[in-house]
N, C-alpha and C positions, 0 to 999 in steps of 0.2 A: 749556040752549042748545048746539046742536051746534056744535063748534068744533074747528079745528086750528090750532096755534100753532107756527111754525118758529123756529128760533134757530140760532145757531153760524157764520153768514156772517161773512166778514170779508176783508181785504186779505191776500193771501198771495202768496209768490214763486213763480215756476215750479219745478215740482218738489217744492213743498211739499204739505203734508196739511191737511185740514180735516175735522170730523166735524159734520154737521148733525143736528139733532133735531127732531123733530115730535111734539107732545104732543096727544093727542085727549081730547075730554070731550063728553058729552051724547048719546052712542049707544054701541052694544056694539062697542067696537073689535075684539074678538077674532073677531067674525063678518064682518069687512070686509078685502077684498083692499086693499091700499095701493098707492100708485104715487108716484113722484117725476117732475116735469117741470121744466124750465128755459126760461127764455126770455131771450135775448141782446138787447141794444139793436137795435131795427129789425129783428128776425127773429120768426118764428112761434114759439108755444110748442112745445116739442120733448118728446117722451116720453123719459125716462132709465131707468126700470126698474119693475117690478112685482113684489112679493112676496106670496104666497098668506097666507091668514087664520092658518094654522098656522105660517108662516115656514119651510115646508119646500120651497117651490118659488120660484124668483126667476128673472127674465128682465132682460136689460139691452140697452141699445142699443149697437150696434156702436162708437159712437165713446167709450164709456166701460167697455166690457167689460174685465176685467183689471185696471182701475184703481179703479173705485168697488165698493163691497160694502154691501148694504142689511141690515138686521137689524131686528127688532121684539122688544118684550117686553110680551106680552098683559097681564101682571100690573101693569105701569105705564102702559099705554095710550100707549107710546111707540114710535117708528118712527124709525130713524137711517139716516143714508148717510155712510159713511166714504169719503172721496175721497183717493186717493194719486196721486203723480206729476202734479199739476195742471199744466194747460197754460193759456196765455192764452185759448185758445178755449173754455175751460171758464167763463170769465167770464159770468155771467148772474144773473137772480133765480130761485132755486129754490123750487119750491112742492112742497107734499105735497098728495095727494089721497085720500080714502077714496071707494072705489067705491060703498059702500053706508054712508051715505045720498047719496053724491054731493056731498061738500063740499070746497072748496078751502080751503088756508091762505092767510095774506096774503103769503106769500114772505120770502125772505131773500138779501140780496145777497151773492154770491160775486164777488170781484174777484182775478183771478190776473195780477200785473203785478210786474216788478223796479223 
């Protein structure tokens, strides 16, 4: 079964850090470009970043550049998002996506609030 499962979302104070994880199964993870998206209440889903299949190339949305870092471990079929200096506007459900075969995870809630 082709599947992505995110974890790690929780309530954190402004300025804090969180690490989200996405674990893949059912497809050749090492061949797929991976992406993170997020969706805040009442807003469109927003692209956060993209990492190449080898993990050597990464691009980030301007809103998270310098604060968020993606990484992947192809041996463990895992894809992480390290989020530092979190702001209230980072509050959203975070989704990982595999470009090939075009699958989404179910999302994990991140809430940044004091």
